[in-house]
FIVEXMAR-916292 format. One line per field, with one value per residue: residue number from 0; residue in three letters; x, y, z of N, C-alpha, C, O in turn. Coordinates in Angstrom, 2 decimals. Example, Ala and Ser with C-alpha at 12.3 -4.5 7.8 and 13.67 -1.06 7.14 Angstrom:
2
seq <- 0	1
type <- ALA	SER
n.X <- 13.19	12.85
n.Y <- -5.69	-2.25
n.Z <- 7.80	7.08
ca.X <- 12.30	13.67
ca.Y <- -4.50	-1.06
ca.Z <- 7.80	7.14
c.X <- 13.20	12.90
c.Y <- -3.30	0.03
c.Z <- 7.80	7.87
o.X <- 14.24	13.41
o.Y <- -3.32	1.14
o.Z <- 8.46	8.04
end
This chain:
121
seq <- 0	1	2	3	4	5	6	7	8	9	10	11	12	13	14	15	16	17	18	19	20	21	22	23	24	25	26	27	28	29	30	31	32	33	34	35	36	37	38	39	40	41	42	43	44	45	46	47	48	49	50	51	52	53	54	55	56	57	58	59	60	61	62	63	64	65	66	67	68	69	70	71	72	73	74	75	76	77	78	79	80	81	82	83	84	85	86	87	88	89	90	91	92	93	94	95	96	97	98	99	100	101	102	103	104	105	106	107	108	109	110	111	112	113	114	115	116	117	118	119	120
type <- UNK	UNK	UNK	UNK	UNK	UNK	UNK	UNK	UNK	UNK	UNK	UNK	UNK	UNK	UNK	UNK	UNK	UNK	UNK	UNK	UNK	UNK	UNK	UNK	UNK	UNK	UNK	UNK	UNK	UNK	UNK	UNK	UNK	UNK	UNK	UNK	UNK	UNK	UNK	UNK	UNK	UNK	UNK	UNK	UNK	UNK	UNK	UNK	UNK	UNK	UNK	UNK	UNK	UNK	UNK	UNK	UNK	UNK	UNK	UNK	UNK	UNK	UNK	UNK	UNK	UNK	UNK	UNK	UNK	UNK	UNK	UNK	UNK	UNK	UNK	UNK	UNK	UNK	UNK	UNK	UNK	UNK	UNK	UNK	UNK	UNK	UNK	UNK	UNK	UNK	UNK	UNK	UNK	UNK	UNK	UNK	UNK	UNK	UNK	UNK	UNK	UNK	UNK	UNK	UNK	UNK	UNK	UNK	UNK	UNK	UNK	UNK	UNK	UNK	UNK	UNK	UNK	UNK	UNK	UNK	UNK
n.X <- -17.32	-16.67	-13.47	-13.54	-15.97	-18.14	-18.78	-16.46	-14.39	-15.30	-14.91	-12.20	-11.24	-12.18	-10.76	-8.18	-8.16	-8.94	-6.64	-4.91	-6.52	-7.25	-8.92	-8.59	-8.91	-8.54	-8.71	-11.14	-12.42	-14.36	-16.79	-18.47	-21.33	-23.00	-26.35	-28.58	-30.81	-30.34	-28.24	-25.38	-23.62	-20.96	-18.94	-15.95	-14.09	-11.37	-9.43	-10.73	-12.89	-15.34	-18.23	-18.73	-20.35	-23.21	-25.30	-27.91	-30.05	-32.35	-32.80	-34.90	-34.94	-34.37	-35.48	-37.98	-37.28	-38.57	-38.40	-35.52	-33.20	-30.81	-28.97	-27.53	-28.20	-29.49	-27.28	-25.63	-27.10	-27.16	-24.29	-23.91	-25.57	-24.11	-21.74	-22.55	-23.64	-21.25	-19.69	-21.13	-20.51	-18.00	-16.04	-13.63	-11.78	-11.23	-10.80	-11.39	-13.31	-14.28	-15.33	-14.70	-16.26	-16.06	-14.47	-16.57	-19.54	-22.02	-20.62	-18.45	-20.12	-21.16	-18.76	-17.77	-19.83	-19.77	-17.35	-17.70	-19.46	-17.71	-16.07	-12.84	-10.95
n.Y <- -17.84	-16.84	-16.12	-14.56	-13.09	-10.36	-9.53	-10.49	-8.95	-6.50	-6.72	-7.19	-4.67	-3.28	-4.28	-3.56	-0.85	-0.37	-1.23	0.93	3.15	4.60	5.63	8.36	9.77	12.66	12.64	11.37	8.34	8.63	6.71	5.36	3.72	2.27	0.83	-0.78	0.67	2.62	5.05	5.33	6.88	7.06	8.28	7.28	6.49	4.70	3.84	3.73	2.28	3.44	5.02	8.15	9.91	9.77	9.43	8.60	7.65	6.87	7.97	9.54	12.14	13.60	15.91	15.32	12.59	10.48	10.95	10.46	8.27	5.79	7.60	10.13	12.66	12.43	11.51	13.88	15.55	14.22	14.30	16.96	17.10	15.15	16.36	18.51	17.35	16.15	18.36	19.36	17.46	17.93	17.48	18.23	17.55	14.56	11.31	9.66	6.86	4.83	2.34	0.23	0.82	2.45	5.72	7.65	9.09	8.45	8.25	10.37	12.49	12.70	12.99	15.48	17.16	17.03	18.24	20.74	21.62	22.08	20.12	18.77	16.74
n.Z <- -4.44	-7.88	-9.36	-11.50	-11.37	-11.16	-8.59	-7.16	-8.37	-7.53	-4.66	-4.57	-5.33	-3.20	-1.00	-1.68	-1.64	1.05	2.39	2.19	3.08	6.01	8.84	11.13	14.37	13.97	11.33	9.90	8.09	5.34	4.42	1.74	0.37	-2.13	-2.88	-4.85	-4.56	-2.43	-0.73	1.39	3.92	6.05	8.64	9.92	12.57	12.68	14.45	17.06	16.16	15.60	14.70	13.73	12.62	10.47	7.48	5.33	2.42	3.66	6.15	8.42	9.06	6.79	4.36	2.13	1.53	0.14	-2.45	-2.87	-4.25	-5.51	-7.30	-9.49	-8.82	-6.33	-4.95	-5.15	-3.56	-1.21	-0.57	0.06	2.49	3.99	4.43	5.93	8.41	9.11	9.84	11.89	13.62	14.06	12.29	9.90	7.98	6.06	4.81	1.99	1.18	-1.14	-1.27	-2.99	-5.38	-8.58	-9.21	-10.60	-12.03	-9.84	-7.42	-7.78	-8.04	-5.37	-3.95	-4.97	-4.20	-1.55	-1.19	-2.13	-0.16	2.08	3.15	3.52	1.53
ca.X <- -17.46	-15.78	-12.60	-13.84	-17.23	-18.35	-18.60	-15.17	-13.68	-15.54	-14.46	-10.74	-10.82	-12.51	-9.65	-7.06	-8.38	-8.96	-5.21	-4.26	-7.36	-7.20	-9.36	-8.09	-9.73	-8.39	-9.09	-12.03	-12.88	-15.79	-17.22	-19.70	-21.86	-24.16	-26.88	-29.55	-31.85	-29.98	-27.02	-25.09	-22.33	-20.50	-17.66	-15.63	-12.69	-10.87	-8.58	-11.59	-13.79	-16.49	-18.94	-18.85	-21.51	-23.66	-26.42	-28.46	-31.27	-33.30	-32.88	-36.16	-34.66	-34.07	-36.53	-38.38	-36.58	-39.18	-37.75	-34.24	-32.87	-29.42	-28.83	-26.38	-28.85	-29.64	-26.06	-25.18	-27.84	-26.58	-23.23	-24.21	-26.24	-23.06	-20.77	-23.31	-23.62	-19.87	-19.27	-21.97	-19.86	-16.53	-15.21	-13.29	-10.96	-11.70	-10.26	-12.44	-13.25	-15.29	-15.83	-14.87	-16.72	-15.18	-14.79	-17.06	-20.90	-22.56	-19.45	-17.88	-21.08	-21.25	-17.53	-17.89	-20.75	-19.26	-16.09	-18.20	-20.08	-16.60	-15.17	-11.52	-10.34
ca.Y <- -16.71	-17.03	-15.29	-13.41	-12.58	-8.88	-9.20	-10.61	-7.85	-5.19	-7.11	-7.19	-3.15	-2.86	-4.67	-2.79	0.73	-0.50	-1.31	2.19	4.08	4.33	6.81	8.49	10.92	13.91	12.73	9.93	7.72	8.78	5.35	5.48	2.55	2.40	-0.28	-0.55	1.75	3.52	5.44	5.08	7.50	6.98	8.86	6.18	6.49	3.23	3.62	3.46	1.40	3.92	5.69	9.47	10.49	9.00	9.83	7.73	8.09	6.16	8.59	10.10	13.59	14.21	16.48	14.66	11.46	9.55	11.16	9.92	6.90	5.68	8.21	11.13	13.85	12.17	11.55	15.11	16.15	13.50	14.81	18.22	16.68	14.40	17.43	19.38	16.62	15.96	19.65	19.40	16.50	18.66	16.82	19.17	16.82	13.34	10.39	9.25	5.32	4.76	0.88	-0.53	1.60	3.32	6.92	8.41	8.96	8.87	8.49	11.55	13.54	12.73	13.60	16.90	17.99	17.25	19.31	22.10	22.03	22.35	19.05	18.64	15.38
ca.Z <- -5.66	-8.89	-9.46	-12.51	-11.39	-10.90	-7.12	-6.79	-8.59	-6.59	-3.36	-4.54	-5.17	-1.76	-0.28	-2.00	-1.01	2.58	3.00	2.17	3.60	7.24	9.37	12.64	15.15	13.26	9.86	9.82	6.97	4.92	3.79	0.98	0.00	-3.06	-3.37	-6.06	-4.12	-1.39	-0.57	2.90	4.15	7.37	9.03	10.89	13.42	12.66	15.83	17.97	15.77	16.06	13.69	14.36	11.97	9.31	6.76	4.21	1.78	4.42	7.41	8.50	9.12	5.34	3.72	0.83	1.37	-0.62	-3.92	-3.02	-4.62	-5.91	-8.72	-9.49	-8.21	-4.85	-4.47	-4.72	-2.20	0.17	-0.31	0.94	3.85	4.74	4.78	7.06	9.54	9.50	10.50	13.20	14.65	14.28	11.31	8.85	7.01	5.77	3.86	1.18	1.05	-1.95	-1.17	-4.42	-6.59	-9.52	-9.06	-11.57	-11.77	-8.42	-6.43	-8.20	-7.69	-3.81	-3.40	-5.30	-3.37	-0.17	-1.26	-2.23	1.23	3.05	3.67	2.85	1.18
c.X <- -16.29	-14.72	-12.57	-15.19	-17.16	-18.08	-17.19	-14.23	-14.02	-14.85	-12.74	-10.46	-11.14	-11.27	-8.45	-7.05	-8.29	-7.55	-4.52	-5.14	-7.57	-7.71	-8.80	-9.11	-9.57	-8.89	-9.91	-12.13	-14.19	-16.12	-18.47	-19.98	-23.16	-24.91	-27.88	-30.53	-31.49	-28.65	-26.60	-23.65	-22.04	-19.13	-17.06	-14.10	-12.20	-10.06	-9.42	-12.63	-15.13	-17.16	-19.16	-20.05	-21.97	-25.02	-26.74	-29.70	-32.45	-33.69	-34.15	-36.14	-34.60	-35.51	-36.71	-37.50	-37.20	-38.72	-36.29	-34.16	-31.50	-29.02	-27.82	-27.10	-28.90	-28.39	-25.31	-25.87	-27.34	-25.48	-23.11	-24.47	-25.04	-22.12	-21.47	-23.29	-22.17	-19.37	-19.94	-21.17	-18.48	-15.50	-14.96	-12.47	-11.15	-10.83	-11.37	-12.19	-14.54	-15.78	-15.99	-15.48	-15.79	-15.43	-15.31	-18.62	-21.41	-21.62	-18.79	-18.71	-21.05	-19.95	-17.42	-18.72	-20.46	-18.01	-16.58	-18.85	-19.03	-15.75	-13.89	-11.08	-8.91
c.Y <- -16.97	-16.00	-14.11	-13.02	-10.94	-8.76	-9.47	-9.51	-6.53	-5.58	-6.89	-5.53	-2.79	-3.20	-3.91	-1.52	0.58	-0.62	0.07	3.24	3.81	5.78	6.96	9.60	12.16	13.78	11.41	9.58	7.97	7.58	5.60	4.19	2.68	1.11	-0.02	0.59	2.89	3.92	5.56	6.00	7.44	7.64	8.03	6.46	5.08	2.92	3.14	2.49	1.97	4.75	6.88	10.05	9.73	9.49	8.75	8.19	7.71	6.96	9.50	11.72	14.21	14.53	15.94	13.44	10.35	9.69	10.66	8.57	6.90	6.19	9.40	12.41	13.62	11.87	13.01	15.88	15.46	14.00	15.99	17.98	16.00	15.40	18.19	18.38	16.28	17.25	19.92	18.43	16.91	18.07	17.88	18.66	15.30	12.52	9.68	7.63	5.11	3.28	0.12	-0.08	2.35	4.80	7.68	8.24	9.46	9.20	9.91	12.67	13.79	13.38	14.97	17.69	18.16	18.29	20.71	22.68	22.23	21.37	19.03	17.21	15.24
c.Z <- -6.68	-9.03	-10.41	-12.50	-10.92	-9.46	-6.66	-7.13	-8.00	-5.16	-3.45	-4.49	-3.69	-0.80	-0.29	-1.60	0.23	3.24	3.04	2.90	4.95	7.89	10.87	13.19	14.44	11.97	9.76	8.28	6.61	3.99	3.06	0.21	-0.83	-3.18	-4.45	-5.75	-3.21	-1.33	0.85	2.95	5.68	7.50	10.15	11.54	13.46	13.82	16.96	17.56	15.81	14.96	14.22	13.90	10.77	8.93	5.62	3.56	2.73	5.76	7.36	8.61	7.77	4.76	2.20	0.49	0.55	-2.18	-3.90	-3.33	-5.10	-7.23	-8.49	-8.48	-6.72	-4.20	-4.16	-3.65	-0.98	0.34	0.50	2.24	4.67	5.25	6.07	8.47	9.95	10.39	11.72	14.09	14.73	13.38	10.24	7.66	7.14	4.89	3.35	0.87	-0.03	-2.08	-2.42	-5.53	-7.32	-9.20	-10.34	-11.31	-10.38	-7.28	-6.55	-7.70	-6.21	-3.40	-3.79	-4.50	-2.00	0.08	-1.27	-0.83	2.31	3.54	2.82	2.71	1.13
o.X <- -15.15	-15.12	-11.92	-15.67	-16.17	-17.24	-16.71	-13.37	-13.22	-14.25	-12.10	-9.59	-10.39	-10.89	-7.77	-6.00	-7.54	-7.31	-3.65	-4.54	-8.11	-7.16	-8.60	-9.95	-10.62	-9.49	-9.29	-11.95	-15.12	-15.69	-19.46	-19.12	-24.21	-24.22	-27.91	-30.97	-32.14	-27.83	-27.50	-22.74	-22.91	-18.29	-17.60	-13.11	-12.67	-10.00	-9.00	-13.25	-16.09	-16.32	-19.81	-20.78	-21.16	-25.83	-25.83	-30.38	-33.53	-34.71	-34.40	-37.10	-34.80	-36.45	-35.88	-37.04	-36.53	-38.69	-35.82	-34.91	-30.94	-28.75	-27.34	-26.50	-28.44	-28.33	-24.59	-25.30	-27.14	-25.32	-22.36	-23.80	-24.95	-21.72	-20.84	-22.87	-21.94	-18.76	-19.42	-21.20	-17.75	-14.29	-15.93	-12.45	-11.22	-10.07	-12.21	-11.13	-15.69	-16.59	-16.99	-15.23	-14.80	-16.58	-14.51	-19.00	-21.26	-21.74	-18.60	-18.25	-20.94	-19.98	-16.97	-18.37	-20.76	-17.74	-16.08	-18.79	-19.43	-14.78	-13.89	-10.85	-8.40
o.Y <- -17.25	-14.86	-13.06	-12.60	-10.44	-7.95	-8.73	-9.14	-5.59	-4.68	-6.48	-5.09	-2.07	-2.41	-3.62	-1.03	1.39	-0.21	0.31	4.23	2.73	6.84	6.02	10.17	12.79	14.73	10.37	10.41	7.64	7.57	6.01	3.63	3.11	0.17	1.12	1.34	3.94	3.17	5.90	5.83	7.79	7.57	8.05	6.62	4.33	1.75	2.30	1.88	1.21	5.21	6.86	10.67	9.09	9.89	8.11	9.07	8.29	6.68	10.16	12.44	15.42	13.74	16.07	13.26	9.37	8.75	10.43	7.74	8.00	5.44	9.59	12.95	14.44	11.95	13.24	16.72	16.03	14.34	16.07	18.50	16.22	15.33	18.38	18.86	16.15	17.13	20.65	18.63	16.26	18.13	18.41	19.21	14.81	13.16	9.15	7.19	5.24	3.02	-0.45	-0.57	2.85	5.12	8.28	7.40	10.59	10.10	10.57	13.62	14.94	14.26	15.74	18.81	19.15	18.93	21.65	23.85	22.54	21.65	19.23	16.53	14.15
o.Z <- -6.32	-8.80	-10.30	-13.55	-10.40	-9.07	-5.80	-6.33	-7.95	-4.56	-2.48	-3.74	-3.04	0.07	0.70	-1.20	0.78	4.37	3.88	3.33	5.19	7.63	11.65	12.50	14.30	11.46	9.53	7.38	7.34	2.84	3.66	-0.47	-0.36	-3.58	-4.92	-6.62	-3.16	-1.86	1.62	2.14	6.47	6.61	11.26	10.83	14.31	14.19	17.75	18.43	16.01	14.19	15.26	14.68	10.11	9.77	5.08	4.11	2.55	6.39	6.35	8.32	7.70	4.67	1.30	-0.64	0.25	-2.97	-5.02	-2.82	-5.13	-8.17	-7.37	-7.55	-5.93	-2.97	-3.19	-2.95	0.09	1.51	1.47	3.13	5.88	6.41	7.11	9.53	11.15	11.45	12.56	15.30	15.47	13.62	9.69	6.57	8.26	4.17	4.07	0.42	0.37	-2.96	-2.83	-6.63	-6.79	-8.94	-11.05	-10.50	-9.91	-6.45	-5.53	-7.07	-5.79	-2.55	-2.93	-4.13	-1.34	1.09	-0.66	-0.46	3.44	4.25	1.60	3.71	0.85
end
């Protein structure tokens, strides 16, 4: 991978944030990953190395999942769904891990929707 390629820059951002962002049992890490077509959200306890809850645009339990894609509107809907699943798993506070993505657009919409649904960052 070339040191000036886009992938390398994203990877460096990911490494830089992961050095600082660590999830615990009381405050798990909310990891967000955007691909070209889908959005994935996981709540991870790094101490145990376990995923406590997860949601994505591919989950069959989502209503109207055929209309979901990797855009701002879907990110906002998925943020509220992620917050409700986290609350069902007993999670109130999280540490936000944006996985190297810049904090604007889809990432910001997902985070704002999760905050409005009751998660504390």
